[in-house]
N, C-alpha and C positions, 0 to 999 in steps of 0.2 A: 622654783617650779617652772619648767620650760613650757613653751607653746607647743602643743602636740597635735592640734587638729585645725583644719581649715574647712569651714562649712559653707556651702553655696546654696542660696535660696533664690530661685528665679521669680522675679516680681510680676504679679498679675499674669501668670504664664500663658494661659489660653488666649487672653486678650492681646498680649504682647505678640504672640505668634501671628494672630490675625492682622495686627497692625504692621508687622513685618511683611506679610504677604500682600497686603492691600494698602497702597499708599493713601487711598481715600479715607482710611480709618485712622490715620496717624494724627496724634494730638487732639483726638476727639473722644467724647464719652462713648464707650463701647460696652455692651452687655452680651455675654455669651449665654445662649439658651439651649435647652435640650430639644425643644420643638418650637416652631413659630406660632405661638398662641399666647394671648394675654393671661391665660389661666395658669401658666407655669411661672417659674422663678428664674432669676439669673444664677447660673452656676459659676460665673466668674465676671469680673468687671475690670475695666482699665483704670489706671490711676486717675485719669480725667473724670471718669464716672464716680470713683470713690470720693473725690473731693466734693462732689455734690451730695453725697450721702447714699449713693447706690452701691451695694455690696453683694457678696455672695448670699443668696437667700432672699433678696428683694424681689417681690412679685413684679412681673413685667408691667402689669397695670399701674402699680405704684411708681415704677421706674419712669414710665411715660409721663406721669403727673409731675414728677420731680424735674425731668428733663425731656420735654416733648421731642427734642432733636436727637435723642440717644440712638446710636446705631446698633441694631440688634443683629447678631450673627448666630446662625445655628451651628452648634459645636461640631467640629470635624476631628474626632478622636484619633483617626488614623494619622492625620497630619501631625497632631500633637505628639504622638508616639514617635514618628519619624524624626521630628525636631529633637525630641528627648535623646534619641540615640546619637544624633549629630553632636549634641551638647556634651554627652558623656565622652564621646570620642575626642572632642576638642579640648575639654578639660584635661583629659588623659595625656595630651601632648605636653602639658605643663607640669602635671603632678598626677601620680596614679590615683584613681578613684577607689577608695576602700569599700564604700557602701552607697548604694542608691536607696535612699529612704522613702522616696515618693517620686511621682512624675516630675516634680519641680524642685527636688532637693537631693543633694548628694554631699558626702563628707570624705575628706582626704586626710591622711596622716602626714605630719611633718617630721623629718628625720634629720639628724646631724645639724649642719649649718642652716638648714631650712627653718629651724626653730628660733633663729635670731630674729628679733622683731623687724629689722629693716629688710632682711631677706624674705621673710614671710609676706610682708606688704608688697615687695617687688613681685613675688609670685602671684599674689592676688591681682595686682594691676595687669600682669601679663595675661592672666586668665580672662579678665574683662576685655582686653585688647583682642585676643584671639577669637573670642566669641563674637565681637563686633565685626571682625574681618571675615570669619569663616561661616558664621551662622546668620548674623544680621545685627545691625546697630540698634534696632528697636527691641531686641530681646535682652533686657537688663537683668542684672542679678545683684543681690546684696551678699557680701561675704563677711563671715565672722571668723576670727582667729582667736584661739584661747587654749588654756591648758587641757581641756577635755571636750568631748563631743557636746555635752550638755550646754556648757557655757559658750561654745562656738556657735551653736544653733541659736542660743539666746541673743548673741551679738548680732545675728542677721536681722533680728526684729527691731534693733535699736536705731537703725538708720535705713529708711526706705523712701523712694526706690534708689537703686544703684549705689547702695551704701558699702562702706568698708570700715569695720569696727574691730579693734584689737583689745582684748581683755587680758592684761598681764596680772601676775600675782599681786603686784604693788597696787593695782587698781581695786582689788577686792577689800571689803565688800561694797564700798561706797558707790561704785559704778552701777550696781544693781538696784540701788534704793529708789531710783526714779521710775522703776517698773511697777506694774500692778502684779498681784500674785498670779492672776490668770494669764499673764504674759509668759509664764514659765511652763515648759513642757512637763506634763504630769499633774498640772493643777487645772482641772475642769470645773464645771459648775458645782458638782456634788462635793468635790474636794474643797472648794471655796467655802461651802456651807460648813463643812467639818472644821476647817481652819478657824472660822469665826466662832464656832462653838467653843474652841479652845483659846479664844482671845487673840488670834493672829489675824490681823487685818492688812498688814503691809509686808513687803519683801524684807524690810529691815527687821521687823519682828520675827519673820520666818527665819532669817539668817542667824539671828541671835538666840533662837530657841535651842535648848539642849537636845542632843540626839535622842534621848529617852522620850522627850516630848513629841518629836516628829515620829518616832516609832509608834507611839500611842495614837497619834492623829491618823497615820496611814494604816494602822492596824497590823504592823509587821515590818519586814525587812525593807520594804519600799521607802519607809520613813528614814531608815539608816542610809539608804542610797541617796535620797534627796539631800540629807545633811552633808554627805561626802561630795556630791556633785556640785553643790553651791560653793564649795571651797576649792574646786578645781581638781579634786582627786579623780583618778580613773576608777570607774565602777564596772566590774565584770558582771555580766548577766548570763544565766544559763541559756543554752540554745532553745529557740522557740520551736513549737510544733504546730503546724496548721491544724485548726480545729473545725473550720467550716469551709465549704465552697458553695457559692450561691450567686444568684443574679436577681435583679428587680427591674421593673420598668413602669413608667407612668404612661398610661394608655392615652393615645390621641382621641379626640371626640368621636371619631367614626368607629372606634373599637370598644366603646364603653358599654358593653353588654356581656352577658354571661358566656355566650359561645365564643366570642372573640377573646375574652379574658382567658378562657381555657386554652385556646389555640396559642396565645402568647406564652402562657405558662408552659405549654409543651415545648415551645422553642427554647425558652429559658432553661428548662430541665435538660434538653438535649445538649445545650452548650455546657451546662454544669457537669453532665456525665462525661463529655469529651475532655473537659479540664481535669476531672478526677482521674481519668486514665492517663492523661499526659503527665500529671504530677505524681503518679504512682501510688494512688490511694484507692481504698474501697470504702463505701459509706454504709453505716448501719442504721441510719435514721434520716428522715426528711421532714421538713416543715414547709407548709404552704400558707401564704397569707394574701389577703385582698383588703385593700383600703377603699372604702366607698365615699362617694360625695356626701358631705356631712361629717359626722363623727363616728359612724359605724365602721367596724372592722370585723373580719373573720379570719381565723387561723386554725389550722389543723396540723397534726403531726402523726407520724407513724414510725414504728421500729420494724426492722426486718433483718434477715440474714445479710451480712456484709456483701456488698456487690458493687461493681462498676459497670454493670450491664445496662445499657440504655432501655431495653425492652422491659426488664424487671422494674426499673425506676418509673417508666411510663405507666405500667400496670398499677403501681402503688399510687401514682398521682390520680389515675382514673378512679380508684377505689376511694381515695380521700375526697374527690370532687363530689361524690354522692352526698357528702355532708354540707355542701354549699347551701347558704341560707335560702329559704323559700320566699322570703320577702322580695319585693321588686326594687331592690337597691341598685344604684348605678355604680359599677366598679370604676375606680379612678386609677388604681395602681395595683400591680401584682408582684409577688416575689416568691422565690423558692430557694431553700437552703438545704444542703446535704451536710450532715454532721455525724458524730461518732465515727470519725475517720480512723482507719488503721492503714499501715503500710501494706501495699499490694502483696508483698511476699509473706505477710503474716496471715493472709486470708485463706480460709479453707473453703473451697467451692462446695456448693450444695450438691449432695451426692446424686440427686435425680436430674440435675441439669447436664446438658452436653457441653461441658466447659470449653472444650477445644473449638467446637463449631461456633459457640457464642463469641469467644475471643476473636476468632477469624472474621466474623461478621463485623464486630465493632472495629477491628483493625482496618478492614476494607473501607468502611464508612469514614473513619478518621483520615485515612490517606487521601480519599477523594476530597474531603473538606479542606485539608491542608493544602492540597495542590490547586484547587479551583475556587476556594473561598467557602466559608461556613455556610451550610444549607445547600451546597451543591448536591449533597445526598442527605435525605432527611426522612423522618417517619411521618406518616400521613396526617396525624392530628394537628400538626403545626402548619399545614399547607396554607391556610389563609393568613398566616402571620409571618411569612417569610421575610417581609420587608420591615417587620417590627423588631424592637429591641436590638438595635445595632450595637456594635462594640462600644463599650463605655470604659472610662478610666475611673477607677475608685481611688480613694485618697492614697493608699499605700500599695495598691495592686495595679501594676502596669500590664495590660493585656499583651500576650505574645502574638505578634502579627502572623506568625506561622500557624498558630492554632485558631485564633479568633477573628481573623481578617474577613470581613463581609464583602470586600470590594475587589478581590483578586479577579483578574481577567483571564479568560481562556487563552 
């Protein structure tokens, strides 16, 4: 079984970029935060911080108790995206990048002599060298090399930071036995519970379970795929179809009231509508949610004729907002999601709408925002929230700077 994939995982990516840019942060505990307040949590942490027990999700107030000298940096998503593109380009000079799986992960295929262990390791070392020289020595990565994408990704987690692990057929399955089940892609908290119900507590037990058992645990073909992946086999998956487009935002203290929450939702929805058009979809439903201080939450949803028209979506939001709780709750975070997506070409315009005029208006607004930065042209309900909800990086969704950049200059 040959080595087919080389997987790259950039270590503590956001924090590493900040340490590369600012020498004063190097070799020190660093926490990356969405806003500068003790009420939020770290969205990333440097390895120096991780050694102290500070990790993604740690409250800032707790992080300061653990390490009073921790350096907190407000996230700069635009810079992280720019570094990401530099990294993809740099890796591409050594080996073509097959797939970018997230802002800090990518996978390459090995062909011909590249599959020989010594050659594959030499390529990995070259990638590390090129990154240090062209991007920065503080941007480290762990590289995994294995017979398939699943095992190569698993290998990146076996030695961090700055690791390099090769999993050959002769190493299986023993090399995996030191891992926990939740170290494997596809095994989250819920799946761990299901595995335990079936008497599977370790990776060794998982590997030795028959395919029929894993089929039962996963409730279908995903169990068969896990069985094959663990053994280094190539698993083909059907093409995925995007099911939702949405944005969410934690409100800063000065915006934690009903009116400002509505303004921020308007901004989020305008961004989602622009992305919907850019990706070539139309939405047939929308959900809106608000999380309040304490344990209270509010959520509403609405179905409508498929559309990508911002005005139609804003009207739907206005109608849904009429159901906002009457209690004097303090809104903490808001979110909006468009779903029931179909391809734009499959959408039949509503007969009483002037489709051509609406499309021209949306196109003009989109062009202005692409050229001068998002919210250069906007609809009035979001006026007080123009500086709110800046571009953010989701786990597997890297914003397109052409569409969502808030910081373009005239």
